[in-house]
N, C-alpha and C positions, 0 to 999 in steps of 0.2 A: 256141824254148824251151831258157833255156840248159845244158850239157851239160859231164857230167866235162873236160872238156879245155878249155873257156869257163872252167871256174870255174879249172882250171890253169894260166888264162896269164893271167885276172887274180891270183892268188898272185904270181906271178912278175913284175906290172907295179906290185904293193907293195911289194915287197921294197926298195927303196929309205930305203923309210918305217920298217918295223925296227931300233928302237934314237932312233927321235925320239920325241918332248914331240908331242902333243897340244896346239894352240893354238885350237882350238871345233872342237866337232864337233855336226851337226843332219843332219834330212834333212826328208821332203818333210809327213812330221806330225809329232805330239804323243807327244816322249818323254822322256828321260832322261836332256840328257847331259850332265852340272855333272860328275856324277863321272870323265868324261874328261878334263875341264881338266886342264893340267901330269902327267896318268900318260905312260911308256913305254911305246909298245909292244911288246915283245915278244918275242911271236912273232906268226906267221903261217900257218895250218894250213888242211884242208881235211877236209869228212865232210861224205861227198856231195853233194848239190848245197850243201851249207852252207858259205862261208868265216865261219872264226872268227879271229878280234879279239883276242889275247890281253895284257891288262893282267896287274901284277900282284895289281890288287884285284879283275878280274872280265873277262871274256868278251865280246866283242860277235858275236851271231851273224848273220851275213847272206844272206839268203834270196833272192836277184833273183829266184821263180817264172816267169810264164812269159813277162813282155814285160822279165825285168832289167835296167838300164843302170847303169852304175857310173859318174860322172865325178868324176876327179880332180886336183884344184887350178883345177878352173872352174867354174862356176856354171850 
């Protein structure tokens, strides 16, 4: 199960994307992602076991659950 240090490590790995514009967003299930396209990632924060990707028009909350895994620039 992901713990605090894992979330902080993920935040650190994502820092190069801060200030970048989202070209495409998606996931394993159906979710509204259109609102992210063309938006700039302003901040990356953590809150407990949650990773928060903050944009000017909303926030994406990521919870890795029991078997969470994040893939960056890969499929």
